[in-house]
NUZAPA-614113 format. One record per residue: residue number from 0; residue in three letters; x, z, y of N, C-alpha, C in turn. Coordinates in pm, whole numbers, plus 50000, padded with zeros to 5 digits. Example, Ala and Ser with C-alpha at 12.3 -4.5 7.8 and 13.67 -1.06 7.14 Angstrom:
2
+-----+------+-------+-------+-------+-------+-------+-------+-------+-------+-------+
| pos | code |   n_x |   n_z |   n_y |  ca_x |  ca_z |  ca_y |   c_x |   c_z |   c_y |
+-----+------+-------+-------+-------+-------+-------+-------+-------+-------+-------+
|   0 |  ALA | 51319 | 50780 | 49431 | 51230 | 50780 | 49550 | 51320 | 50780 | 49670 |
|   1 |  SER | 51285 | 50708 | 49775 | 51367 | 50714 | 49894 | 51290 | 50787 | 50003 |
+-----+------+-------+-------+-------+-------+-------+-------+-------+-------+-------+
REM end
This chain:
93
+-----+------+-------+-------+-------+-------+-------+-------+-------+-------+-------+
| pos | code |   n_x |   n_z |   n_y |  ca_x |  ca_z |  ca_y |   c_x |   c_z |   c_y |
+-----+------+-------+-------+-------+-------+-------+-------+-------+-------+-------+
|   0 |  MET | 28430 | 94774 | 33116 | 28407 | 94797 | 33261 | 28336 | 94795 | 33384 |
|   1 |  THR | 28247 | 94894 | 33441 | 28156 | 94822 | 33499 | 28266 | 94824 | 33677 |
|   2 |  PRO | 28190 | 94771 | 33764 | 28279 | 94740 | 33908 | 28216 | 94860 | 33954 |
|   3 |  SER | 28325 | 94920 | 34050 | 28343 | 95050 | 34133 | 28250 | 95040 | 34228 |
|   4 |  ARG | 28139 | 95113 | 34257 | 28053 | 95143 | 34380 | 28048 | 95178 | 34484 |
|   5 |  GLN | 28190 | 95244 | 34481 | 28248 | 95269 | 34624 | 28275 | 95117 | 34707 |
|   6 |  SER | 28283 | 95219 | 34881 | 28341 | 95127 | 34959 | 28457 | 95121 | 34989 |
|   7 |  THR | 28557 | 95036 | 35079 | 28674 | 95108 | 35071 | 28700 | 95178 | 35158 |
|   8 |  GLY | 28643 | 95211 | 35206 | 28666 | 95367 | 35319 | 28655 | 95504 | 35215 |
|   9 |  GLU | 28609 | 95513 | 35118 | 28573 | 95612 | 35013 | 28683 | 95615 | 34965 |
|  10 |  VAL | 28775 | 95761 | 34908 | 28886 | 95797 | 34845 | 28866 | 95796 | 34725 |
|  11 |  TYR | 28922 | 95701 | 34664 | 28917 | 95672 | 34518 | 29056 | 95580 | 34520 |
|  12 |  ASN | 29139 | 95628 | 34483 | 29319 | 95613 | 34440 | 29338 | 95578 | 34597 |
|  13 |  GLY | 29278 | 95691 | 34651 | 29337 | 95653 | 34825 | 29367 | 95567 | 34878 |
|  14 |  ALA | 29507 | 95584 | 34873 | 29588 | 95492 | 34955 | 29598 | 95359 | 34941 |
|  15 |  ARG | 29588 | 95309 | 34791 | 29541 | 95213 | 34773 | 29458 | 95117 | 34808 |
|  16 |  LEU | 29318 | 95166 | 34816 | 29211 | 95105 | 34875 | 29211 | 95108 | 35014 |
|  17 |  ARG | 29271 | 95226 | 35109 | 29291 | 95191 | 35260 | 29377 | 95107 | 35305 |
|  18 |  ARG | 29510 | 95087 | 35189 | 29578 | 94991 | 35223 | 29567 | 94844 | 35192 |
|  19 |  PHE | 29455 | 94805 | 35110 | 29403 | 94658 | 35083 | 29299 | 94622 | 35181 |
|  20 |  ALA | 29215 | 94757 | 35247 | 29152 | 94745 | 35356 | 29172 | 94717 | 35490 |
|  21 |  ARG | 29306 | 94778 | 35529 | 29360 | 94734 | 35578 | 29440 | 94564 | 35576 |
|  22 |  ARG | 29466 | 94559 | 35466 | 29571 | 94437 | 35495 | 29442 | 94309 | 35466 |
|  23 |  ARG | 29309 | 94332 | 35404 | 29229 | 94232 | 35448 | 29197 | 94184 | 35589 |
|  24 |  ALA | 29134 | 94297 | 35675 | 29134 | 94316 | 35759 | 29241 | 94199 | 35860 |
|  25 |  GLY | 29336 | 94256 | 35858 | 29499 | 94163 | 35906 | 29441 | 94052 | 35901 |
|  26 |  GLU | 29393 | 93995 | 35797 | 29395 | 93837 | 35708 | 29335 | 93755 | 35759 |
|  27 |  ARG | 29190 | 93819 | 35787 | 29105 | 93783 | 35884 | 29101 | 93703 | 36026 |
|  28 |  ASP | 29242 | 93830 | 36109 | 29237 | 93771 | 36230 | 29337 | 93697 | 36219 |
|  29 |  ARG | 29443 | 93640 | 36146 | 29544 | 93515 | 36182 | 29519 | 93429 | 36113 |
|  30 |  PRO | 29555 | 93264 | 36138 | 29536 | 93175 | 36055 | 29621 | 93223 | 35953 |
|  31 |  ARG | 29546 | 93134 | 35829 | 29626 | 93089 | 35714 | 29778 | 92974 | 35733 |
|  32 |  VAL | 29748 | 92919 | 35796 | 29866 | 92808 | 35797 | 29853 | 92754 | 35952 |
|  33 |  SER | 29971 | 92834 | 35980 | 30057 | 92823 | 36129 | 30006 | 92668 | 36167 |
|  34 |  GLU | 30039 | 92714 | 36319 | 30016 | 92537 | 36400 | 30174 | 92452 | 36352 |
|  35 |  HIS | 30261 | 92525 | 36357 | 30409 | 92487 | 36286 | 30374 | 92404 | 36160 |
|  36 |  ASP | 30363 | 92500 | 36091 | 30284 | 92480 | 35957 | 30200 | 92307 | 35894 |
|  37 |  THR | 30117 | 92326 | 36050 | 30003 | 92199 | 36053 | 30098 | 92074 | 36106 |
|  38 |  LYS | 30143 | 92086 | 36180 | 30294 | 91953 | 36212 | 30342 | 91900 | 36134 |
|  39 |  ARG | 30442 | 91984 | 36034 | 30500 | 91983 | 35980 | 30407 | 91854 | 35869 |
|  40 |  ILE | 30299 | 91904 | 35824 | 30261 | 91851 | 35673 | 30233 | 91724 | 35722 |
|  41 |  VAL | 30159 | 91663 | 35897 | 30104 | 91578 | 35921 | 30234 | 91481 | 35960 |
|  42 |  ARG | 30344 | 91552 | 36039 | 30459 | 91464 | 36010 | 30484 | 91418 | 35849 |
|  43 |  GLN | 30537 | 91467 | 35759 | 30511 | 91430 | 35615 | 30436 | 91341 | 35598 |
|  44 |  TRP | 30337 | 91345 | 35612 | 30221 | 91241 | 35569 | 30242 | 91108 | 35651 |
|  45 |  ASN | 30255 | 91104 | 35769 | 30308 | 90984 | 35848 | 30417 | 90907 | 35759 |
|  46 |  ARG | 30535 | 90987 | 35732 | 30635 | 90915 | 35700 | 30592 | 90899 | 35560 |
|  47 |  GLU | 30527 | 90971 | 35482 | 30467 | 90850 | 35337 | 30432 | 90787 | 35372 |
|  48 |  ILE | 30333 | 90763 | 35454 | 30269 | 90648 | 35498 | 30337 | 90534 | 35531 |
|  49 |  GLU | 30442 | 90560 | 35602 | 30528 | 90440 | 35693 | 30585 | 90372 | 35567 |
|  50 |  GLU | 30670 | 90468 | 35489 | 30728 | 90461 | 35385 | 30620 | 90377 | 35263 |
|  51 |  GLU | 30553 | 90385 | 35204 | 30426 | 90310 | 35176 | 30402 | 90165 | 35243 |
|  52 |  SER | 30395 | 90188 | 35348 | 30372 | 90049 | 35436 | 30503 | 89955 | 35380 |
|  53 |  ARG | 30610 | 90025 | 35461 | 30695 | 89944 | 35384 | 30735 | 89846 | 35262 |
|  54 |  ARG | 30712 | 89984 | 35184 | 30726 | 89940 | 35047 | 30629 | 89773 | 34971 |
|  55 |  LEU | 30493 | 89797 | 35061 | 30418 | 89666 | 35058 | 30436 | 89604 | 35101 |
|  56 |  ALA | 30510 | 89564 | 35208 | 30541 | 89488 | 35299 | 30670 | 89383 | 35233 |
|  57 |  GLU | 30783 | 89463 | 35169 | 30877 | 89451 | 35063 | 30846 | 89382 | 34945 |
|  58 |  ARG | 30709 | 89436 | 34883 | 30705 | 89349 | 34794 | 30611 | 89206 | 34822 |
|  59 |  ALA | 30547 | 89206 | 34941 | 30469 | 89127 | 34936 | 30589 | 88966 | 35036 |
|  60 |  LYS | 30669 | 89026 | 35059 | 30785 | 88936 | 35099 | 30822 | 88827 | 34994 |
|  61 |  ASP | 30848 | 88939 | 34865 | 30904 | 88863 | 34751 | 30775 | 88753 | 34686 |
|  62 |  ASP | 30655 | 88736 | 34736 | 30572 | 88695 | 34666 | 30589 | 88531 | 34698 |
|  63 |  GLY | 30633 | 88443 | 34819 | 30681 | 88333 | 34884 | 30615 | 88217 | 34796 |
|  64 |  PRO | 30642 | 88117 | 34821 | 30592 | 87991 | 34751 | 30604 | 87966 | 34601 |
|  65 |  TRP | 30675 | 88040 | 34550 | 30692 | 88012 | 34404 | 30593 | 88065 | 34313 |
|  66 |  LYS | 30518 | 88136 | 34379 | 30380 | 88204 | 34281 | 30330 | 88096 | 34257 |
|  67 |  LEU | 30284 | 88018 | 34356 | 30166 | 87964 | 34387 | 30233 | 87832 | 34266 |
|  68 |  VAL | 30358 | 87781 | 34286 | 30428 | 87696 | 34185 | 30387 | 87760 | 34031 |
|  69 |  VAL | 30390 | 87870 | 33996 | 30415 | 87900 | 33862 | 30263 | 87912 | 33840 |
|  70 |  TRP | 30131 | 87970 | 33935 | 30006 | 87977 | 33845 | 29958 | 87829 | 33893 |
|  71 |  THR | 29999 | 87727 | 33968 | 29960 | 87604 | 33920 | 30022 | 87535 | 33797 |
|  72 |  GLY | 30141 | 87570 | 33773 | 30171 | 87533 | 33596 | 30125 | 87616 | 33479 |
|  73 |  LEU | 30082 | 87690 | 33478 | 29980 | 87772 | 33447 | 29879 | 87718 | 33392 |
|  74 |  TRP | 29802 | 87704 | 33498 | 29655 | 87612 | 33487 | 29656 | 87449 | 33430 |
|  75 |  PHE | 29757 | 87399 | 33470 | 29811 | 87277 | 33407 | 29804 | 87243 | 33243 |
|  76 |  LEU | 29902 | 87439 | 33253 | 29916 | 87411 | 33060 | 29784 | 87452 | 32984 |
|  77 |  TRP | 29711 | 87561 | 33060 | 29569 | 87549 | 32971 | 29508 | 87478 | 32993 |
|  78 |  LEU | 29453 | 87374 | 33087 | 29422 | 87255 | 33068 | 29491 | 87154 | 33011 |
|  79 |  GLY | 29592 | 87132 | 32970 | 29622 | 87060 | 32847 | 29614 | 87136 | 32714 |
|  80 |  LEU | 29614 | 87249 | 32727 | 29561 | 87313 | 32573 | 29435 | 87306 | 32535 |
|  81 |  LEU | 29344 | 87342 | 32651 | 29187 | 87256 | 32625 | 29174 | 87132 | 32602 |
|  82 |  LEU | 29253 | 87054 | 32657 | 29191 | 86935 | 32651 | 29253 | 86897 | 32486 |
|  83 |  GLY | 29375 | 86948 | 32432 | 29430 | 86892 | 32280 | 29341 | 86979 | 32216 |
|  84 |  LEU | 29251 | 87098 | 32234 | 29177 | 87137 | 32139 | 29054 | 87050 | 32141 |
|  85 |  VAL | 29008 | 86998 | 32264 | 28885 | 86946 | 32214 | 28915 | 86779 | 32167 |
|  86 |  SER | 29027 | 86722 | 32177 | 29082 | 86610 | 32108 | 29077 | 86661 | 31972 |
|  87 |  LEU | 29105 | 86756 | 31949 | 29139 | 86760 | 31802 | 28969 | 86789 | 31671 |
|  88 |  ILE | 28910 | 86877 | 31767 | 28749 | 86916 | 31737 | 28644 | 86774 | 31740 |
|  89 |  ARG | 28719 | 86677 | 31792 | 28611 | 86513 | 31862 | 28591 | 86432 | 31732 |
|  90 |  PRO | 28717 | 86429 | 31642 | 28690 | 86327 | 31525 | 28638 | 86395 | 31395 |
|  91 |  LEU | 28607 | 86572 | 31393 | 28581 | 86635 | 31290 | 28386 | 86582 | 31313 |
|  92 |  HIS | 28315 | 86539 | 31432 | 28236 | 86528 | 31437 | 28170 | 86351 | 31344 |
+-----+------+-------+-------+-------+-------+-------+-------+-------+-------+-------+
REM end
């Protein structure tokens, strides 16, 4: 099918084209998102950001000094395994 070359003012399916033209003209005049909706969206974003901040703060509070103790223990374990491996390989020379 080829697109219609008639403008919206011409009569072809008369009422349908005029109704569509009026509706499109009215949409240009008013904003797509109302002021109330914009404020609601901003408030929702702020709530989500605050909730995420609280969640991250709660997670950081759980780290405490035990995290350092565990990492230090793992480091010594790694060092012990490395020295053990070197002591096994050394006699082969």
